[in-house]
C-alpha positions as a printed NumPy array, in Angstrom:
array([[ 141.718, -118.687, -103.885],
       [ 144.952, -116.614, -103.808],
       [ 147.817, -116.91 , -101.337],
       [ 151.516, -116.643, -101.609],
       [ 152.517, -120.191, -101.812],
       [ 150.302, -121.036, -104.772],
       [ 152.512, -122.103, -107.796],
       [ 151.889, -120.672, -111.241],
       [ 149.912, -122.545, -113.932],
       [ 151.494, -125.043, -116.129],
       [ 149.838, -124.667, -119.564],
       [ 152.249, -127.282, -121.195],
       [ 151.359, -130.133, -119.09 ],
       [ 147.97 , -128.956, -118.197],
       [ 146.522, -127.018, -121.04 ],
       [ 142.881, -127.426, -119.666],
       [ 143.179, -126.438, -116.034],
       [ 146.705, -125.249, -115.578],
       [ 147.062, -127.212, -112.429],
       [ 149.724, -129.917, -111.564],
       [ 150.409, -132.095, -108.45 ],
       [ 152.226, -129.074, -107.033],
       [ 148.748, -127.105, -107.007],
       [ 147.236, -129.989, -105.25 ],
       [ 149.985, -130.049, -102.598],
       [ 149.518, -126.175, -102.232],
       [ 145.817, -126.447, -101.718],
       [ 146.261, -129.127,  -99.067],
       [ 148.851, -127.17 ,  -97.145],
       [ 146.57 , -124.034,  -97.236],
       [ 143.691, -126.138,  -95.892],
       [ 145.775, -127.553,  -93.062],
       [ 147.501, -124.323,  -92.242],
       [ 144.003, -122.551,  -92.124],
       [ 142.587, -124.995,  -89.496],
       [ 145.411, -124.75 ,  -86.972],
       [ 144.217, -121.538,  -85.262],
       [ 141.056, -123.43 ,  -84.109],
       [ 142.92 , -126.291,  -82.492],
       [ 142.205, -126.822,  -78.926],
       [ 145.184, -127.569,  -76.47 ],
       [ 147.53 , -130.099,  -77.853],
       [ 145.724, -130.334,  -80.958],
       [ 143.285, -132.771,  -79.757],
       [ 140.278, -131.184,  -81.401],
       [ 139.695, -128.542,  -84.156],
       [ 136.784, -126.55 ,  -83.133],
       [ 135.838, -124.53 ,  -86.383],
       [ 133.374, -121.51 ,  -86.249],
       [ 129.832, -122.264,  -87.06 ],
       [ 126.561, -123.917,  -86.019],
       [ 127.172, -127.111,  -84.011],
       [ 125.77 , -130.458,  -85.144],
       [ 123.165, -132.56 ,  -83.413],
       [ 126.328, -134.516,  -81.924],
       [ 127.433, -131.651,  -79.954],
       [ 130.737, -129.449,  -79.958],
       [ 132.953, -132.123,  -78.525],
       [ 131.965, -134.724,  -81.3  ],
       [ 132.356, -131.765,  -83.896],
       [ 135.983, -131.008,  -82.438],
       [ 136.942, -134.677,  -83.126],
       [ 135.421, -134.556,  -86.594],
       [ 137.633, -131.431,  -87.137],
       [ 140.704, -133.392,  -86.088],
       [ 139.789, -136.776,  -87.872],
       [ 138.796, -135.276,  -91.362],
       [ 141.959, -132.869,  -91.478],
       [ 144.094, -135.669,  -90.264],
       [ 143.025, -137.688,  -93.359],
       [ 144.143, -134.746,  -95.474],
       [ 147.408, -134.666,  -93.597],
       [ 147.817, -138.253,  -94.015],
       [ 147.554, -138.066,  -97.825],
       [ 149.909, -135.129,  -97.804],
       [ 152.601, -136.914,  -95.551],
       [ 152.276, -140.29 ,  -97.141],
       [ 152.292, -138.889, -100.756],
       [ 155.533, -137.08 , -100.06 ],
       [ 157.117, -140.108,  -98.418],
       [ 157.127, -138.21 ,  -95.072],
       [ 159.101, -135.218,  -96.676],
       [ 156.867, -132.651,  -95.235],
       [ 157.488, -129.989,  -92.345],
       [ 158.096, -132.13 ,  -89.245],
       [ 155.716, -129.724,  -87.385],
       [ 152.762, -131.343,  -89.396],
       [ 153.588, -134.738,  -88.308],
       [ 154.189, -133.51 ,  -84.834],
       [ 150.777, -131.658,  -84.812],
       [ 148.71 , -134.807,  -85.378],
       [ 150.819, -137.019,  -83.345],
       [ 150.128, -134.538,  -80.27 ],
       [ 146.643, -134.634,  -81.104],
       [ 146.383, -138.421,  -81.283],
       [ 148.09 , -138.73 ,  -77.903],
       [ 145.821, -136.003,  -76.298],
       [ 142.643, -136.999,  -77.904],
       [ 142.908, -140.748,  -76.842],
       [ 143.819, -139.794,  -73.075],
       [ 140.741, -139.874,  -71.034],
       [ 142.189, -137.537,  -68.445],
       [ 142.996, -134.8  ,  -71.027],
       [ 140.409, -131.973,  -71.068],
       [ 139.742, -132.235,  -74.861],
       [ 139.658, -136.073,  -74.866],
       [ 137.617, -137.606,  -77.648],
       [ 134.276, -139.067,  -76.744],
       [ 134.107, -142.98 ,  -76.796],
       [ 132.847, -144.977,  -79.525],
       [ 129.196, -146.107,  -78.696],
       [ 126.406, -147.313,  -80.838],
       [ 125.205, -145.242,  -83.697],
       [ 127.43 , -142.221,  -82.859],
       [ 129.189, -139.777,  -84.978],
       [ 132.437, -140.775,  -83.642],
       [ 132.133, -144.027,  -85.539],
       [ 132.422, -142.043,  -88.68 ],
       [ 135.507, -140.128,  -87.541],
       [ 137.313, -143.394,  -86.437],
       [ 137.35 , -144.584,  -89.976],
       [ 139.191, -141.47 ,  -90.955],
       [ 141.583, -141.831,  -88.105],
       [ 142.146, -145.432,  -88.946],
       [ 142.896, -144.83 ,  -92.645],
       [ 145.269, -141.799,  -91.833],
       [ 147.126, -144.108,  -89.253],
       [ 147.517, -146.761,  -91.872],
       [ 148.901, -144.438,  -94.511],
       [ 151.205, -142.505,  -92.104],
       [ 152.325, -145.511,  -89.903],
       [ 156.101, -145.278,  -90.526],
       [ 156.1  , -141.557,  -89.763],
       [ 153.441, -141.415,  -86.865],
       [ 152.036, -144.351,  -85.224],
       [ 155.285, -146.471,  -85.222],
       [ 157.006, -143.677,  -83.616],
       [ 154.684, -143.282,  -80.685],
       [ 155.686, -144.525,  -77.338],
       [ 154.284, -148.161,  -76.469],
       [ 151.913, -146.627,  -73.925],
       [ 150.546, -144.006,  -76.487],
       [ 150.003, -146.726,  -78.975],
       [ 148.063, -148.712,  -76.506],
       [ 145.748, -145.685,  -75.874],
       [ 145.077, -145.181,  -79.644],
       [ 144.464, -148.763,  -80.209],
       [ 142.061, -148.834,  -77.059],
       [ 139.953, -146.056,  -78.461],
       [ 139.623, -147.542,  -81.945],
       [ 138.923, -150.818,  -80.307],
       [ 135.748, -149.344,  -79.025],
       [ 134.187, -149.837,  -82.466],
       [ 134.184, -153.793,  -81.895],
       [ 130.597, -154.941,  -81.565],
       [ 129.035, -151.549,  -81.946],
       [ 125.836, -150.935,  -83.791],
       [ 125.808, -148.684,  -87.149],
       [ 123.039, -147.547,  -89.464],
       [ 122.559, -150.17 ,  -92.232],
       [ 124.298, -148.044,  -95.   ],
       [ 127.843, -146.864,  -95.877],
       [ 128.615, -146.853,  -91.966],
       [ 128.983, -150.577,  -92.263],
       [ 132.332, -149.937,  -93.969],
       [ 133.717, -147.626,  -91.322],
       [ 133.986, -150.847,  -89.078],
       [ 135.74 , -152.619,  -91.78 ],
       [ 138.596, -150.146,  -91.971],
       [ 138.898, -149.652,  -88.351],
       [ 138.942, -153.212,  -87.433],
       [ 141.37 , -153.925,  -90.259],
       [ 143.77 , -151.356,  -88.877],
       [ 143.419, -152.852,  -85.371],
       [ 144.237, -156.381,  -86.908],
       [ 147.292, -154.895,  -88.555],
       [ 148.645, -153.651,  -85.124],
       [ 147.739, -156.607,  -83.123],
       [ 144.661, -154.934,  -81.472],
       [ 141.296, -156.29 ,  -80.638],
       [ 139.055, -157.064,  -83.712],
       [ 136.416, -159.332,  -84.893],
       [ 137.208, -160.879,  -88.436],
       [ 133.48 , -161.782,  -88.797],
       [ 132.587, -158.162,  -88.426],
       [ 134.934, -157.214,  -91.148],
       [ 133.65 , -159.947,  -93.502],
       [ 130.135, -159.155,  -92.416],
       [ 130.498, -155.417,  -93.614],
       [ 131.821, -156.387,  -96.886],
       [ 129.058, -158.851,  -97.503],
       [ 126.555, -156.296,  -96.626],
       [ 127.427, -154.043,  -99.515],
       [ 126.837, -156.978, -101.822],
       [ 123.039, -156.544, -101.278],
       [ 123.271, -152.976, -102.503],
       [ 125.139, -153.509, -105.595],
       [ 122.617, -153.129, -108.481],
       [ 124.988, -153.43 , -111.509],
       [ 127.448, -151.382, -113.439],
       [ 129.323, -150.645, -110.442],
       [ 126.378, -148.814, -108.868],
       [ 125.695, -149.263, -105.255],
       [ 122.496, -147.806, -103.368],
       [ 123.619, -146.511,  -99.938],
       [ 121.646, -148.964,  -97.973],
       [ 118.019, -150.206,  -98.768],
       [ 115.965, -148.64 , -101.403],
       [ 117.121, -146.338, -104.169],
       [ 119.652, -144.057, -102.63 ],
       [ 121.826, -143.205, -105.465],
       [ 124.092, -140.341, -104.968],
       [ 127.82 , -139.453, -104.521],
       [ 127.995, -141.772, -101.652],
       [ 128.483, -144.691, -104.137],
       [ 131.881, -143.268, -105.171],
       [ 133.272, -141.389, -102.064],
       [ 132.152, -144.394,  -99.728],
       [ 130.818, -147.534, -101.239],
       [ 133.685, -147.859, -103.586],
       [ 136.412, -146.029, -101.61 ],
       [ 136.379, -147.998,  -98.452],
       [ 136.118, -151.554,  -99.811],
       [ 139.106, -150.885, -102.318],
       [ 141.18 , -149.107,  -99.709],
       [ 140.327, -151.939,  -97.291],
       [ 141.701, -154.541,  -99.805],
       [ 144.667, -152.48 , -100.3  ],
       [ 145.234, -152.538,  -96.523],
       [ 144.554, -156.263,  -96.197],
       [ 146.327, -157.486,  -99.368],
       [ 143.251, -159.483, -100.331],
       [ 143.978, -159.673, -104.123],
       [ 140.587, -161.528, -104.954],
       [ 138.464, -158.83 , -103.465],
       [ 140.82 , -156.396, -105.082],
       [ 140.029, -157.67 , -108.496],
       [ 136.2  , -157.739, -107.664],
       [ 136.226, -154.054, -106.599],
       [ 138.57 , -152.918, -109.296],
       [ 136.236, -154.32 , -112.043],
       [ 133.104, -152.655, -110.414],
       [ 135.099, -149.395, -110.198],
       [ 136.073, -149.441, -113.783],
       [ 132.539, -149.906, -114.851],
       [ 131.327, -147.219, -112.589],
       [ 133.898, -144.692, -113.814],
       [ 132.877, -145.24 , -117.461],
       [ 129.591, -143.69 , -116.546],
       [ 130.785, -141.359, -113.593],
       [ 133.477, -139.436, -115.848],
       [ 130.472, -137.689, -117.401],
       [ 129.002, -136.072, -114.192],
       [ 131.429, -133.061, -114.381],
       [ 130.887, -130.045, -116.592],
       [ 133.483, -128.389, -118.757],
       [ 133.953, -125.73 , -116.063],
       [ 134.545, -128.464, -113.537],
       [ 131.179, -128.083, -111.783],
       [ 129.797, -131.632, -110.644],
       [ 126.139, -132.447, -110.961],
       [ 124.33 , -131.055, -108.064],
       [ 122.415, -134.009, -106.737],
       [ 122.063, -136.016, -103.375],
       [ 123.055, -135.339,  -99.795],
       [ 126.196, -134.155,  -98.113],
       [ 126.948, -131.741, -101.069],
       [ 128.998, -129.768,  -98.712],
       [ 131.716, -132.275,  -99.232],
       [ 132.077, -130.712, -102.76 ],
       [ 135.452, -131.917, -104.363],
       [ 135.215, -135.145, -102.548],
       [ 133.257, -136.33 , -105.663],
       [ 136.673, -136.725, -107.486],
       [ 137.809, -139.398, -104.908],
       [ 136.771, -142.321, -107.032],
       [ 138.64 , -140.95 , -110.142],
       [ 141.766, -140.837, -108.214],
       [ 140.893, -144.288, -106.575],
       [ 140.943, -145.77 , -110.024],
       [ 144.409, -144.354, -110.703],
       [ 145.663, -145.664, -107.407],
       [ 144.297, -149.224, -107.739],
       [ 144.997, -149.403, -111.553],
       [ 141.178, -150.018, -112.077],
       [ 140.405, -146.852, -114.118],
       [ 139.42 , -147.153, -117.837],
       [ 140.251, -143.438, -118.243],
       [ 143.357, -142.096, -119.928],
       [ 145.551, -140.775, -117.048],
       [ 145.407, -137.149, -118.412],
       [ 141.695, -137.199, -118.462],
       [ 141.536, -138.265, -114.814],
       [ 143.786, -135.431, -113.797],
       [ 141.98 , -132.888, -115.986],
       [ 138.562, -133.793, -114.577],
       [ 139.829, -133.911, -111.013],
       [ 141.834, -130.621, -111.154],
       [ 138.885, -129.021, -112.914],
       [ 136.766, -129.891, -110.116],
       [ 139.21 , -128.649, -107.312],
       [ 139.861, -125.443, -109.26 ],
       [ 136.048, -124.836, -109.957],
       [ 135.552, -124.589, -106.139],
       [ 138.61 , -122.68 , -105.425],
       [ 137.768, -120.166, -107.889],
       [ 134.269, -119.812, -106.342],
       [ 135.051, -119.17 , -102.734],
       [ 135.597, -122.51 , -101.327],
       [ 137.828, -122.441,  -99.361],
       [ 136.835, -119.028,  -98.209],
       [ 138.99 , -115.984,  -97.408],
       [ 139.958, -117.495,  -94.196],
       [ 140.977, -120.632,  -95.82 ],
       [ 138.128, -122.626,  -94.369],
       [ 135.554, -124.99 ,  -96.169],
       [ 132.171, -123.607,  -94.865],
       [ 128.849, -125.747,  -94.733],
       [ 127.399, -124.939,  -98.049],
       [ 128.373, -125.237, -101.75 ],
       [ 130.329, -122.281, -102.964],
       [ 129.338, -119.903, -100.149],
       [ 127.499, -121.013,  -96.801],
       [ 124.099, -122.34 ,  -97.671],
       [ 122.215, -123.984,  -94.606],
       [ 119.619, -125.818,  -96.633],
       [ 122.221, -128.08 ,  -98.347],
       [ 123.51 , -129.013,  -94.936],
       [ 122.081, -132.138,  -92.956],
       [ 121.481, -131.908,  -89.34 ],
       [ 124.376, -134.347,  -88.616],
       [ 126.759, -131.847,  -90.113],
       [ 128.685, -129.592,  -88.232],
       [ 131.455, -126.805,  -88.936],
       [ 134.157, -129.427,  -89.724],
       [ 131.847, -131.752,  -91.875],
       [ 132.897, -130.282,  -95.184],
       [ 136.329, -131.608,  -94.544],
       [ 135.343, -134.995,  -95.836],
       [ 136.47 , -133.132,  -99.012],
       [ 139.882, -134.419,  -97.949],
       [ 139.107, -137.609,  -99.788],
       [ 139.744, -135.61 , -102.848],
       [ 143.46 , -135.633, -102.17 ],
       [ 143.648, -139.383, -102.473],
       [ 145.512, -138.689, -105.49 ],
       [ 148.5  , -137.569, -103.481],
       [ 149.112, -141.243, -102.875],
       [ 149.58 , -141.856, -106.437],
       [ 153.322, -141.551, -107.062],
       [ 154.568, -138.206, -108.666],
       [ 156.085, -140.215, -111.669],
       [ 152.695, -141.95 , -112.419],
       [ 151.336, -141.048, -115.681],
       [ 148.11 , -139.563, -113.984],
       [ 150.636, -136.785, -112.908],
       [ 153.008, -136.594, -115.929],
       [ 150.847, -137.155, -118.729],
       [ 149.483, -134.001, -120.471],
       [ 145.78 , -133.367, -119.655],
       [ 143.337, -134.874, -121.915],
       [ 139.75 , -133.373, -122.606],
       [ 136.767, -134.354, -120.562],
       [ 134.1  , -136.149, -122.509],
       [ 131.912, -133.026, -122.463],
       [ 134.688, -131.13 , -124.295],
       [ 134.918, -133.512, -127.034],
       [ 131.373, -134.035, -128.237],
       [ 127.547, -133.898, -127.005],
       [ 127.183, -136.895, -124.75 ],
       [ 124.097, -139.09 , -123.863],
       [ 124.729, -141.769, -121.282],
       [ 122.003, -144.197, -120.202],
       [ 122.333, -145.531, -116.573],
       [ 119.765, -148.272, -116.017],
       [ 121.143, -149.172, -112.556],
       [ 120.344, -145.916, -110.892],
       [ 117.596, -145.076, -113.255],
       [ 119.234, -142.08 , -114.797],
       [ 119.795, -140.636, -118.079],
       [ 122.564, -138.178, -118.579],
       [ 122.924, -135.504, -121.386],
       [ 125.76 , -132.942, -121.787],
       [ 126.521, -130.508, -124.468],
       [ 129.732, -129.295, -125.672],
       [ 128.775, -125.921, -126.871],
       [ 128.082, -124.763, -123.325],
       [ 129.805, -127.53 , -121.273],
       [ 126.634, -128.18 , -119.172],
       [ 125.813, -131.598, -117.746],
       [ 122.118, -132.491, -117.063],
       [ 120.868, -135.521, -115.207],
       [ 117.407, -136.895, -115.791],
       [ 116.18 , -138.668, -112.666],
       [ 113.903, -141.778, -113.002],
       [ 115.349, -143.899, -110.25 ],
       [ 116.8  , -142.146, -107.239],
       [ 114.46 , -141.16 , -104.47 ],
       [ 115.869, -141.983, -100.957],
       [ 112.344, -141.891,  -99.716],
       [ 112.357, -145.278,  -98.408],
       [ 114.618, -144.198,  -95.531],
       [ 112.941, -140.908,  -94.827],
       [ 109.964, -140.284,  -92.573],
       [ 106.632, -140.869,  -94.431],
       [ 105.198, -137.599,  -93.185],
       [ 108.6  , -135.764,  -93.606],
       [ 109.561, -132.992,  -96.219],
       [ 110.256, -134.367,  -99.544],
       [ 114.084, -134.244, -100.164],
       [ 114.646, -131.794, -103.077],
       [ 118.191, -133.389, -103.83 ],
       [ 116.689, -136.731, -104.662],
       [ 113.073, -136.41 , -105.929],
       [ 113.261, -133.965, -108.764],
       [ 113.043, -134.963, -112.345],
       [ 116.239, -133.321, -113.25 ],
       [ 119.528, -132.075, -111.843],
       [ 122.534, -130.26 , -113.506],
       [ 126.062, -129.212, -112.969],
       [ 124.983, -125.392, -113.237],
       [ 121.816, -125.415, -111.166],
       [ 120.569, -126.544, -107.823],
       [ 117.048, -127.265, -106.689],
       [ 115.049, -124.371, -104.95 ],
       [ 114.212, -125.454, -101.301],
       [ 110.443, -125.343, -101.267],
       [ 110.31 , -124.641, -104.941],
       [ 108.445, -125.971, -108.059],
       [ 111.465, -126.793, -110.145],
       [ 111.578, -130.046, -112.029],
       [ 108.301, -131.479, -110.522],
       [ 105.073, -132.71 , -112.196],
       [ 102.545, -131.622, -109.694],
       [  98.799, -132.069, -109.83 ],
       [  97.37 , -129.333, -107.61 ],
       [  94.043, -129.536, -105.825],
       [  91.631, -126.665, -105.305],
       [  92.882, -126.081, -101.836],
       [  96.384, -125.624, -103.193],
       [  97.794, -128.973, -102.018],
       [ 100.141, -130.24 , -104.646],
       [ 100.884, -133.946, -105.245],
       [ 104.362, -134.989, -104.292],
       [ 106.65 , -137.372, -106.416],
       [ 107.928, -139.451, -103.415],
       [ 108.569, -143.254, -104.012],
       [ 109.723, -143.153, -107.778],
       [ 108.835, -146.366, -109.602],
       [ 111.529, -146.746, -112.389],
       [ 110.265, -148.079, -115.501],
       [ 112.783, -147.67 , -118.265],
       [ 116.133, -146.359, -119.287],
       [ 117.288, -146.734, -122.817],
       [ 118.572, -144.95 , -125.763],
       [ 118.087, -141.101, -125.203],
       [ 114.874, -142.083, -123.146],
       [ 113.699, -142.939, -119.715],
       [ 110.563, -143.193, -117.711],
       [ 109.145, -143.621, -114.308],
       [ 105.969, -143.374, -112.376],
       [ 104.806, -142.105, -109.009],
       [ 101.301, -142.169, -107.128],
       [  99.941, -139.86 , -104.388],
       [  96.617, -140.582, -103.234],
       [  94.248, -140.337, -106.209],
       [  96.81 , -138.954, -108.529],
       [  98.995, -141.31 , -110.747],
       [ 101.658, -139.752, -113.075],
       [ 103.674, -141.749, -115.683],
       [ 106.543, -139.574, -117.051],
       [ 108.616, -140.286, -120.06 ],
       [ 111.753, -138.362, -120.954],
       [ 113.287, -138.048, -124.438],
       [ 116.472, -135.949, -124.668],
       [ 118.037, -134.259, -127.713],
       [ 121.038, -131.903, -127.315],
       [ 120.329, -129.503, -124.442],
       [ 116.489, -130.265, -124.428],
       [ 114.484, -132.734, -122.587],
       [ 110.896, -133.475, -123.884],
       [ 108.717, -134.643, -120.992],
       [ 105.467, -136.55 , -121.695],
       [ 103.42 , -136.95 , -118.861],
       [ 100.318, -139.493, -118.7  ],
       [  98.331, -137.916, -115.635],
       [  95.404, -139.721, -113.912],
       [  93.665, -137.338, -111.484],
       [  90.207, -135.876, -110.638],
       [  88.506, -133.403, -112.788],
       [  89.428, -129.694, -112.262],
       [  93.046, -130.186, -110.71 ],
       [  95.742, -127.87 , -112.155],
       [  98.915, -129.608, -113.635],
       [ 102.182, -127.833, -113.345],
       [ 105.471, -128.811, -114.847],
       [ 108.682, -126.946, -113.62 ],
       [ 112.   , -126.401, -115.489],
       [ 115.39 , -125.901, -113.89 ],
       [ 115.666, -123.283, -111.06 ],
       [ 118.317, -120.89 , -112.351],
       [ 120.252, -118.875, -109.688],
       [ 122.645, -115.752, -109.621],
       [ 123.824, -113.126, -107.126],
       [ 121.361, -110.739, -108.899],
       [ 117.746, -110.87 , -109.971],
       [ 117.292, -112.902, -113.233],
       [ 115.786, -111.585, -116.54 ],
       [ 112.411, -113.447, -116.828],
       [ 109.716, -113.753, -119.4  ],
       [ 106.466, -115.697, -119.711],
       [ 104.15 , -115.509, -122.83 ],
       [ 102.733, -117.531, -125.518],
       [ 103.378, -120.842, -123.692],
       [ 106.974, -120.247, -123.212],
       [ 108.621, -119.142, -119.893],
       [ 112.23 , -118.582, -119.232],
       [ 114.808, -117.059, -116.826],
       [ 118.263, -115.761, -117.862],
       [ 121.401, -115.127, -116.034],
       [ 123.632, -112.217, -116.894],
       [ 126.204, -114.621, -118.537],
       [ 123.469, -115.989, -120.914],
       [ 122.691, -119.343, -119.304],
       [ 118.963, -119.789, -119.718],
       [ 116.364, -122.033, -118.125],
       [ 113.272, -122.363, -120.417],
       [ 110.237, -124.419, -120.517],
       [ 107.753, -124.66 , -123.515],
       [ 104.169, -125.987, -123.484],
       [ 103.852, -128.612, -126.459],
       [ 100.625, -130.326, -125.543],
       [  97.915, -129.902, -122.805],
       [  99.364, -127.16 , -120.929],
       [  97.471, -123.687, -121.406],
       [  99.899, -121.173, -119.989],
       [ 103.352, -120.31 , -118.817],
       [ 104.926, -118.553, -115.725],
       [ 107.898, -117.968, -113.605],
       [ 108.326, -118.406, -109.818],
       [ 110.969, -116.134, -108.295],
       [ 112.633, -116.855, -104.911],
       [ 115.253, -115.356, -102.692],
       [ 117.706, -117.251, -100.472],
       [ 116.371, -120.547, -101.654],
       [ 119.105, -121.784, -103.946],
       [ 122.852, -122.719, -103.323],
       [ 124.006, -121.307, -106.591],
       [ 122.975, -117.73 , -105.835],
       [ 120.675, -115.607, -103.548],
       [ 118.337, -114.889, -106.473],
       [ 116.591, -117.715, -108.343],
       [ 113.774, -118.222, -110.787],
       [ 111.939, -121.264, -112.15 ],
       [ 109.961, -121.233, -115.457],
       [ 107.042, -123.58 , -115.604],
       [ 103.861, -124.359, -117.643],
       [ 100.491, -124.974, -116.29 ],
       [  97.251, -126.683, -117.344],
       [  94.444, -124.991, -115.642],
       [  91.982, -127.738, -115.384],
       [  92.613, -131.479, -115.739],
       [  89.489, -133.099, -117.548],
       [  89.353, -136.075, -115.089],
       [  90.626, -139.581, -115.714],
       [  93.74 , -139.696, -117.748],
       [  95.239, -136.923, -119.93 ],
       [  98.585, -136.394, -121.674],
       [ 100.626, -133.241, -121.109],
       [ 103.821, -132.637, -123.057],
       [ 106.56 , -129.914, -122.283],
       [ 110.016, -129.096, -123.518],
       [ 112.518, -128.072, -120.74 ],
       [ 115.799, -126.823, -121.714],
       [ 119.013, -125.43 , -119.801],
       [ 121.644, -123.886, -122.103],
       [ 123.586, -120.719, -123.181],
       [ 121.258, -119.866, -125.976],
       [ 119.562, -116.445, -126.833],
       [ 116.529, -118.064, -128.702],
       [ 113.399, -119.559, -127.518],
       [ 113.272, -123.214, -126.914],
       [ 112.294, -125.11 , -130.15 ],
       [ 108.773, -126.209, -131.023],
       [ 108.183, -129.784, -131.373],
       [ 105.273, -131.227, -133.034],
       [ 103.095, -133.528, -131.014],
       [ 100.472, -136.11 , -131.863],
       [  98.482, -137.853, -129.204],
       [  96.299, -140.899, -130.157],
       [  95.109, -143.542, -127.591],
       [  98.151, -145.206, -126.177],
       [ 100.859, -143.482, -128.106],
       [ 102.386, -140.045, -128.428],
       [ 104.515, -139.263, -131.474],
       [ 106.979, -136.413, -131.342],
       [ 108.198, -134.797, -134.515],
       [ 111.929, -133.911, -133.814],
       [ 114.416, -132.319, -136.457],
       [ 116.297, -135.597, -136.986],
       [ 113.004, -137.845, -137.084],
       [ 109.913, -138.933, -135.207],
       [ 110.013, -140.483, -131.765],
       [ 107.069, -142.562, -130.893],
       [ 106.171, -143.396, -127.087],
       [ 103.823, -146.238, -126.315],
       [ 102.412, -146.392, -122.864],
       [ 101.447, -150.017, -122.075],
       [ 102.454, -151.474, -118.608],
       [ 106.059, -150.227, -119.311],
       [ 106.452, -147.2  , -121.706],
       [ 108.66 , -147.925, -124.905],
       [ 110.339, -145.512, -127.35 ],
       [ 110.689, -145.965, -131.029],
       [ 112.662, -143.866, -133.387],
       [ 112.467, -143.364, -137.091],
       [ 114.337, -141.021, -139.385]])
């Protein structure tokens, strides 16, 4: 990103990213200025270019107003109202026009299960934060119209997921200004999320195993901000304690270059992923050094700004770096990416707070190799200092319990692995252990059964018809050794895919002697080595299937014929900036145990009902 108002870097205060609060303010100003040309009359809606969502262009226009209003609110409140008056006036006019039923660009009413309910929460939060400069300065009649529109939320039905929290913040604002609200609906929404808290600060987004960035940018964010609005100190303490435990693990999700692990839905919200980091600073809940919070958050914002988000027009497009339709859900419209506004929550933290004034401190991945076991979501994270790459081994999150049984498996939840430098190929073979029938039908890892997460080890299982697969993962450095116990009919092929690597140009690939790899021009290499049971290796290339580049390639290994019954297959998967082939690991399989000979000792996996891992030096 390059525009005239962007300040120079500050290597003294920010030796890692060069960015300070002034850079955050400049990006916010740039985003806000860039959407203004797309406003309708009186700024009631922002109709950005692009494909309409399933909710239609009017709802999309409201979304454009609400999500950029949240960004404007953080900018206005963070500056104590010391912003150009035109910014405040713009959103005041939009509020007055949007809530006027007679206006040609009036907002649609709040009805059951509608997208408008989502946007109402952003409007309510923004009104709360800017109240002295905006809501309180409206006329009595204008305030009544705003309240009447928001009051449409009372009694409305929402999906049974993070949406229950939109009601909580909307009705809390209504309570503040003497509007209609139901206290039981506020407490009911807060009570509902208690059923989804699985420990260590992790929430599932509704029933099942829906672990993703919604845990941070919704299920932590809204309750903590509600407690701040309501002055509920008891719940503030509860949410702060959970947020602190969550951030201890969450800080590891970001690569040295600022890239977040690419997993879950709504990834087009991009740098919204840093919202819980700022929330920890805002509420005093963070266990992180203040300089580390800013270093990670600024690193993420700069990561996207340097890679085309926002684009040359100053707009956030539906995609990751560039537009990429497969990463966008059908509920997303042209303005949906502006939930990224949540990243600017840090502007509510005063400028003299240590999170803004302390020198940047290194992120964990910059200090040493990291391995983090996360039993609550069923994840095992390993990151390497040498290349700054973060890898997430998935043995728990599937989101399949809220998906149609006959629907397409979601590649952002069901794969064995995700990283900060790669994304799944849509329709690809990456990070899947598939058993393939003679007609070409491949088994699908759908409902994941988490079995174990421990020291550098995790395991899970899945069943698909007459196929049953138990997978145990052992991580060491950049490598993951996968041990699969496959029960299947005779003659099936067994395929294990590595990470799908993508680039703007075709990748260098090779497959021979049980090793397959794909390499980007910058040296980042995805590789798979057959260690036991697999008979050959290959690479699948694709075009237009990956958010990280138009060309992608996935190395994989194959066993041509399953013997029938139960057999064991072992592979080594690696993503690293490394010129050499992935290492050879000795493997011994005997009855219900598998022994791996690693450079620092032996690892023994015993199957049983729940796989276990024993280490000896």
